[in-house]
Structures are given as structure tokens and as C-alpha cells.
ROMILUM-883929 format. One record per residue (C-alpha): residue number from 1; residue in three letters; chain; x, y, z. Coordinates in steps of 0.1 Angstrom, whole numbers, plus 5000, padded with zeros to 4 digits. Example, Ala and Ser with C-alpha at 12.3 -4.5 7.8 and 13.67 -1.06 7.14 Angstrom:
n=1&res=Ala&chain=A&xx=5123&yy=4955&zz=5078
n=2&res=Ser&chain=A&xx=5137&yy=4989&zz=5071
END
This chain:
n=1&res=Met&chain=A&xx=4846&yy=5109&zz=4951
n=2&res=Val&chain=A&xx=4877&yy=5095&zz=4965
n=3&res=Asp&chain=A&xx=4912&yy=5095&zz=4943
n=4&res=Arg&chain=A&xx=4924&yy=5065&zz=4935
n=5&res=Trp&chain=A&xx=4956&yy=5069&zz=4948
n=6&res=Leu&chain=A&xx=4939&yy=5077&zz=4986
n=7&res=Ala&chain=A&xx=4919&yy=5044&zz=4982
n=8&res=Phe&chain=A&xx=4954&yy=5024&zz=4973
n=9&res=Cys&chain=A&xx=4966&yy=5041&zz=5007
n=10&res=Leu&chain=A&xx=4942&yy=5030&zz=5027
n=11&res=Leu&chain=A&xx=4935&yy=4996&zz=5013
n=12&res=Gln&chain=A&xx=4975&yy=4988&zz=5023
n=13&res=Phe&chain=A&xx=4969&yy=4995&zz=5052
n=14&res=Val&chain=A&xx=4939&yy=4980&zz=5058
n=15&res=Ser&chain=A&xx=4962&yy=4951&zz=5047
n=16&res=Ala&chain=A&xx=4982&yy=4957&zz=5072
n=17&res=Val&chain=A&xx=4957&yy=4952&zz=5097
n=18&res=Leu&chain=A&xx=4944&yy=4922&zz=5087
n=19&res=Gly&chain=A&xx=4973&yy=4907&zz=5083
n=20&res=Phe&chain=A&xx=4986&yy=4916&zz=5118
n=21&res=Leu&chain=A&xx=4951&yy=4906&zz=5132
n=22&res=Trp&chain=A&xx=4948&yy=4872&zz=5116
n=23&res=Gly&chain=A&xx=4988&yy=4865&zz=5122
n=24&res=Phe&chain=A&xx=4981&yy=4868&zz=5160
n=25&res=Tyr&chain=A&xx=4954&yy=4847&zz=5158
n=26&res=Val&chain=A&xx=4967&yy=4819&zz=5139
n=27&res=Arg&chain=A&xx=5003&yy=4828&zz=5155
n=28&res=Ser&chain=A&xx=5017&yy=4824&zz=5124
n=29&res=Pro&chain=A&xx=5049&yy=4848&zz=5119
n=30&res=Leu&chain=A&xx=5040&yy=4843&zz=5079
n=31&res=Phe&chain=A&xx=5009&yy=4865&zz=5080
n=32&res=Leu&chain=A&xx=5029&yy=4889&zz=5104
n=33&res=Tyr&chain=A&xx=5057&yy=4893&zz=5074
n=34&res=Ile&chain=A&xx=5027&yy=4895&zz=5050
n=35&res=Gly&chain=A&xx=5010&yy=4922&zz=5072
n=36&res=Gly&chain=A&xx=5045&yy=4941&zz=5078
n=37&res=Phe&chain=A&xx=5049&yy=4937&zz=5038
n=38&res=Phe&chain=A&xx=5014&yy=4956&zz=5035
n=39&res=Phe&chain=A&xx=5024&yy=4984&zz=5060
n=40&res=Ser&chain=A&xx=5054&yy=4993&zz=5046
n=41&res=Leu&chain=A&xx=5039&yy=4993&zz=5010
n=42&res=Gly&chain=A&xx=5013&yy=5016&zz=5021
n=43&res=Val&chain=A&xx=5044&yy=5039&zz=5041
n=44&res=Phe&chain=A&xx=5059&yy=5040&zz=5006
n=45&res=Ala&chain=A&xx=5025&yy=5051&zz=4989
n=46&res=Ile&chain=A&xx=5019&yy=5075&zz=5011
n=47&res=Thr&chain=A&xx=5049&yy=5093&zz=5011
n=48&res=Arg&chain=A&xx=5054&yy=5123&zz=4983
n=49&res=Trp&chain=A&xx=5081&yy=5102&zz=4964
n=50&res=Gly&chain=A&xx=5057&yy=5069&zz=4967
n=51&res=Tyr&chain=A&xx=5031&yy=5098&zz=4949
n=52&res=Asp&chain=A&xx=5050&yy=5115&zz=4923
n=53&res=Arg&chain=A&xx=5064&yy=5083&zz=4911
n=54&res=Trp&chain=A&xx=5026&yy=5071&zz=4911
n=55&res=Lys&chain=A&xx=5013&yy=5100&zz=4891
n=56&res=Ala&chain=A&xx=5047&yy=5100&zz=4867
n=57&res=Lys&chain=A&xx=5034&yy=5066&zz=4857
n=58&res=Gln&chain=A&xx=4996&yy=5081&zz=4849
n=59&res=Lys&chain=A&xx=5006&yy=5114&zz=4826
n=60&res=Pro&chain=A&xx=5006&yy=5099&zz=4789
n=61&res=Arg&chain=A&xx=5037&yy=5099&zz=4773
n=62&res=Arg&chain=A&xx=5046&yy=5127&zz=4743
n=63&res=Arg&chain=A&xx=5057&yy=5113&zz=4708
n=64&res=Lys&chain=A&xx=5078&yy=5128&zz=4690
END
């Protein structure tokens, strides 16, 4: 089974490709910006810092 984090990263890059392709097809800079946003989100998620931040949110908090 694929880890949810890996699926999230792959989804960001797929969304970026779709945004870029649609932006080139309709010649709209808005969709190119949207594709760039999803690409940068995917790059952030793939980095170790992004992964550590995501994992820290998944841990249950201790109660005092």
C-alpha cells in the first residue's frame, strides 16, 4: 500500500502537469500560475523539511 505522503506528493506533480498543459492549450497565464503553485507545493512536500512537518502533525499529542 502506498503511503499517504507519497500519494500526496505524486498528486501535486500530476496536478502541476495538468495545470501546465491546460495553460498551454488555452494560452492562459492563470493556469500556468496554478500549475506552478502545485509544482512548488509538490517540491515542498518532497523535501525532508516538508515531510517532517507533515509527520509531526500526524503524531498524537501527549496530555499532561
